[in-house]
C-alpha positions as CSV (number, residue, x, y, z in Angstrom):
1,M,86.2,47.6,142.0
2,E,87.5,51.1,142.4
3,N,90.4,52.0,139.8
4,K,92.9,54.2,140.3
5,I,96.5,55.0,139.2
6,E,99.6,55.2,141.1
7,I,101.8,57.5,140.0
8,T,105.6,58.3,141.2
9,N,107.8,61.2,140.6
10,N,104.9,64.0,140.0
11,T,106.7,66.8,139.0
12,S,104.0,68.4,138.4
13,D,101.3,70.2,141.0
14,L,98.0,68.4,138.9
15,K,96.1,65.8,140.3
16,L,96.6,62.5,139.2
17,D,94.3,60.6,141.4
18,Y,91.8,59.6,138.2
19,D,87.8,59.4,138.6
20,E,86.7,57.6,135.3
21,K,87.8,55.9,132.1
22,S,88.1,58.6,129.6
23,P,85.7,58.0,126.1
24,V,88.0,60.0,124.4
25,T,91.4,58.7,124.8
26,G,90.2,55.5,126.6
27,N,92.5,56.1,129.6
28,M,92.2,56.4,133.1
29,C,92.7,59.9,132.9
30,V,89.1,61.5,133.6
31,I,89.1,64.1,136.7
32,L,85.5,64.0,138.0
33,E,84.0,66.7,140.2
34,A,80.6,67.2,141.8
35,D,79.0,70.8,142.4
36,S,77.4,70.8,145.5
37,D,74.8,73.1,145.2
38,T,73.3,72.1,142.0
39,G,74.3,68.5,141.7
40,E,75.9,69.0,138.1
41,E,78.4,66.5,137.4
42,H,82.1,68.4,135.5
43,R,84.2,66.1,133.6
44,M,87.7,66.6,132.2
45,C,90.3,63.8,130.2
46,M,93.5,65.6,131.3
47,E,94.8,63.8,128.3
48,S,92.9,65.2,125.3
49,G,91.6,68.7,127.3
50,Y,88.0,67.2,126.7
51,V,85.1,68.5,129.2
52,T,81.2,67.8,130.0
53,R,78.7,68.1,132.3
54,S,76.0,66.3,132.9
55,T,73.5,68.5,131.3
56,L,75.2,68.4,128.0
57,V,73.4,66.1,126.5
58,L,72.8,65.9,122.7
59,G,70.8,68.3,121.2
60,S,70.0,69.9,124.6
61,D,69.8,73.6,125.4
62,A,72.2,73.1,127.6
63,C,74.4,72.2,124.5
64,T,73.0,75.1,122.4
65,E,74.0,77.4,125.5
66,H,77.3,76.2,125.8
67,E,78.0,76.3,121.7
68,K,77.7,79.7,121.8
69,G,80.9,80.4,123.7
70,C,82.7,77.7,121.4
71,S,85.1,78.2,118.0
72,D,84.1,76.7,115.2
73,L,87.0,73.7,115.8
74,M,85.6,73.1,118.8
75,K,82.1,72.5,117.7
76,R,83.8,70.4,114.9
77,L,86.1,68.5,117.2
78,Q,82.5,67.9,119.9
79,M,82.5,63.6,120.8
80,V,79.6,61.9,122.1
81,D,80.0,59.9,124.8
82,M,76.8,57.7,124.5
83,N,77.3,55.8,127.8
84,L,76.7,58.7,129.6
85,N,74.8,60.6,127.2
86,S,76.7,63.3,127.3
87,V,78.4,65.7,124.3
88,W,81.7,66.7,125.2
89,Y,83.9,70.3,124.0
90,P,87.7,70.5,124.0
91,T,88.1,73.3,127.0
92,F,89.3,76.5,126.6
93,M,91.2,78.5,129.6
94,R,91.4,82.5,130.4
95,M,93.5,83.8,133.0
96,P,95.0,87.0,133.0
97,G,98.0,87.4,130.9
98,V,97.6,84.0,129.1
99,M,95.3,81.7,127.3
100,L,95.0,78.5,126.9
101,Y,92.5,77.0,123.4
102,C,92.6,74.1,120.8
103,D,93.9,74.9,117.3
104,G,93.8,72.9,114.2
105,G,91.9,71.5,111.0
106,G,89.7,69.7,112.9
107,A,89.4,67.7,109.9
108,H,88.5,64.1,112.6
109,P,88.4,63.9,116.0
110,L,92.6,63.9,116.3
111,D,92.9,66.7,114.1
112,Y,94.1,69.8,116.8
113,N,96.6,70.5,119.2
114,W,97.0,73.2,122.0
115,R,98.3,76.6,122.2
116,I,99.6,78.4,124.7
117,A,99.2,82.4,124.4
118,T,100.2,85.1,126.6
119,V,99.3,88.8,126.7
120,V,101.8,91.4,125.2
121,P,101.7,94.9,124.7
122,I,101.2,97.3,122.2
123,V,103.0,100.0,121.5
124,G,103.5,102.9,119.5
125,E,102.6,103.2,115.6
126,E,101.3,99.6,116.1
127,R,98.7,100.5,118.0
128,L,97.1,102.4,115.4
129,K,96.0,98.6,113.9
130,Y,93.7,97.9,117.0
131,P,91.0,100.1,117.1
132,I,88.2,99.8,120.1
133,P,84.9,99.1,117.7
134,G,82.4,101.6,118.6
135,K,85.3,104.1,120.1
136,E,86.7,106.8,118.2
137,N,90.5,107.1,118.8
138,E,90.5,104.7,121.0
139,Y,93.2,101.4,120.4
140,Y,93.9,98.4,122.6
141,T,97.1,98.7,124.4
142,T,97.4,94.7,124.7
143,R,96.9,91.9,122.1
144,L,97.0,88.5,122.3
145,D,100.5,87.3,121.2
146,V,98.9,83.6,119.1
147,E,102.0,84.0,116.2
148,N,104.2,83.0,119.5
149,A,102.1,80.6,121.1
150,E,103.5,77.4,122.3
151,K,101.8,74.2,120.9
152,F,101.7,71.0,122.4
153,N,99.9,67.8,120.9
154,G,96.3,67.4,121.2
155,H,96.3,64.4,123.6
156,D,99.3,66.2,125.7
157,F,97.3,68.3,127.7
158,E,98.1,67.5,131.3
159,N,102.0,68.7,129.7
160,A,99.9,72.0,128.3
161,L,98.2,72.6,131.3
162,N,101.0,72.6,133.2
163,R,102.5,75.1,131.5
164,F,99.8,77.3,131.1
165,Y,99.5,77.3,135.4
166,E,103.3,78.0,134.7
167,L,102.4,81.1,132.5
168,V,99.8,82.0,135.1
169,K,102.0,81.9,138.1
170,E,104.8,84.1,136.4
171,V,102.7,86.7,135.0
172,A,100.8,87.1,138.6
173,E,104.5,87.3,140.0
174,N,105.4,90.2,137.5
175,K,102.3,92.3,138.4
């Protein structure tokens, strides 16, 4: 039996025809995509923002490699799905001018939020606070404005993602 959800009055541009039940939330909210070249499957829980792929098996080299790009919080929040034998991690997305990332204490699997921060210019004397490592008298001209990042509940990923793409579009239009 195929499980599909019908959503009416969808105001977002996000795909809302889900493929599987999430091991994170227990709801039908996972998008599954397969890479036709490698055969690898990628899954994203649209409620929690957790992601996995078929090679992320607990204790595998793929997990070790993946975790090199993860924050300590992302590693603490990992969840193991014994049905798929895969490890799920909170996602991280970066596009020109905008970043979506998880934030929180990580004391338990629900102890996180989503943040969306934009890149802002660094001007005047403030630039002296941001030297480029290894380059004498050179300074960054932009920074990620984490102090003013928008905050979304951990299981409100779909709205956070929608806002992320709105900001990406705004940045692209203002170039």
